[in-house]
N, C-alpha and C positions, 0 to 999 in steps of 0.2 A: 504494500500500500504506500503511495507517495506521501511524503511529509507535507504538512500544511503550515501556513503562517510562518512565524519567526524561526521555528525549528528547522525549516527548510534551508535557512540561510546561516545557521550556526557554523562558526569557524571560518566563514568567508570574509575576505577583505571587502571594503566598500566597492572597489572596482569589480571584483568577482560577482558580487551581488547585483550590481548595476548591469553587468553583461548578461547575467542569467535572466533578470527581469525583462530586459529589452528583447532577448531572444524568445522567451517563453510567455511573456505577458500579453495582455490584450492591447492592441494598437488603437489609440484614440487621437483624433486630430483636434487641436486647440487653436482658436484665434487669440492672438495676444494684442492688446491695444497698444499701438505705437506711441501713444501719449503717456500712459501710466503703467504699462506692462501687466495690467489685470488680464486674466485669461478666462475663457469660457470654451467649453466643448463646441466644436463646429456643429454638432448635431442640434444644439439649441437654436442656432441661426437657420440651419437648413429646414428645421421643422416649424420655423416662424415663431418660436417661443421668445426669442430675443430679436428686437429690431432696433437698430441704432437711431432710426428716425421717428420712433413712436412718440417721443416727447420732445417738443420744441426746446432748443438749447436755452432759451430765456426762461423756461419753466423748471430747469434742472437745478436742484440744490447741489452745487459742486462741493461746498464745504458743509458736511452734515454733522450736527451736534446730536449725539444720541445718549439716551439714558436707559439703564436697565440693570438687572441683577445678575446677568450672566446665565449660567446653566439653567435651562428649563424656562426661564422667564423671557429671554430674548432681550433685544435692545430696540428701542423705539426712537424714531427721529423726532426732534423738537423743532417743529417748523419755524417758530418765532425766533430761534437762535441760529438756524441754518442759513447759509448764504448762497445766492446765485452769482454768476459771473458779474452781472451788472452791479450787485451789491458790493462785491469785492473791489471793483475798480476805484471806489472812493476811499478806500482804506490803504494807506501806504504800507501797512503791515504785510499786505499780499502782493506788493509790486513784483518781488522776485519770482513768486509762483506764476503770476500772470505773464511775466516776460518769458519764462520757460515754456509756457503753453504757446505763446506767439512764435518762439524760435522753433519749437518742435513742429508746429503747424506748417511753417515754411519749409522745413526739411521734408515733411511728408508730401507736400504739394510738388516739390521739386522731383521727388522720386516718382510720383504718379504722373507727372507731366502736365 
């Protein structure tokens, strides 16, 4: 009977474990956001569960303040304290972050043509 879980990898170096998982594991394609490096399985896009244009940019809370108790209770966004890009423009505290977005956007547009 094949070993399961952690026992399967006992005594292996990290490189050996990585090689085994890559060769024997399930292959999953991920999209990685070129802005923030957040990733989602391609399947969510192809099934229509995630659409980058569902919410207008002006409606997105880019800086989200959340409160919660952790395990089991979850974290909930506090809309009155969360900020949209438009809100962030007027606070110098976010200048560096917004400049990074502008720079990255330009790089992405150059690559896409």
